[in-house]
N, C-alpha and C positions, 0 to 999 in steps of 0.2 A: 291829725291827732298828735303827730310827733314829726320832728325833722332833725336832720344832721347835715352839717356843711363840711364838705371834704375838699381840701385844696390838693390837687394832684401835682406831681413833680413837673408835669408838662405845662402847668400854669392854668389849666382849666379848673373851674370850681364845679363840683357836683353837689347838688342839693338833693338829698334823699328825703322823701316825704312819705309818711304813712297817712293816706288820705282819710278824711271823714266823708260823710254823705253829701256835704256841700261842695266838695272839691270837683272841679270841671277842667276841661281842656283850656278854657279861658284862664283859670287859676294858674295852670302850668305856664302859659304864655306870659302872664303878668309877672310871675316870679322870675322868669328868664329875662324879661325886659328890664324890670326894676333892678335886679341884682347885677346884671351885666353892665348896666349904666353906672351903678354906684362903684363897682369894683374895677371896671375897665378891662375885664377879661371875659372870655367865653364862659357861659354858664349852661349847665345841663341839668335837667330835673329827672331824677329816677324815682318812680313810684314803687315803693317796697311794701311788703306785708308787715314788717316789723323792724325796729331798730333795737338791737340788743341792749339790755341793761347790764351795767358792770357790777362787780362785786359789792360796791358801795350803794347799790340800789338806785343809781342815777344813770342817765344816758349821756354818752359823750357827744356833746353838741357840735364841737368844732374839732376836726381831725386834719392833721397835716401829714400827707403821705409823701 
């Protein structure tokens, strides 16, 4: 239902996902495989219950930590 991409200082990319009913373990692996190949860095998927909405009523999609 929602996602957020976080680039950590360590170089790892974390993709936070709020899953819908169609999300499976295969979905997680596909995300990891596709994004790590495109970006050339390790990718981790975190399944979360919510991604906070900012004061402007939007979600921050890309975060650089």
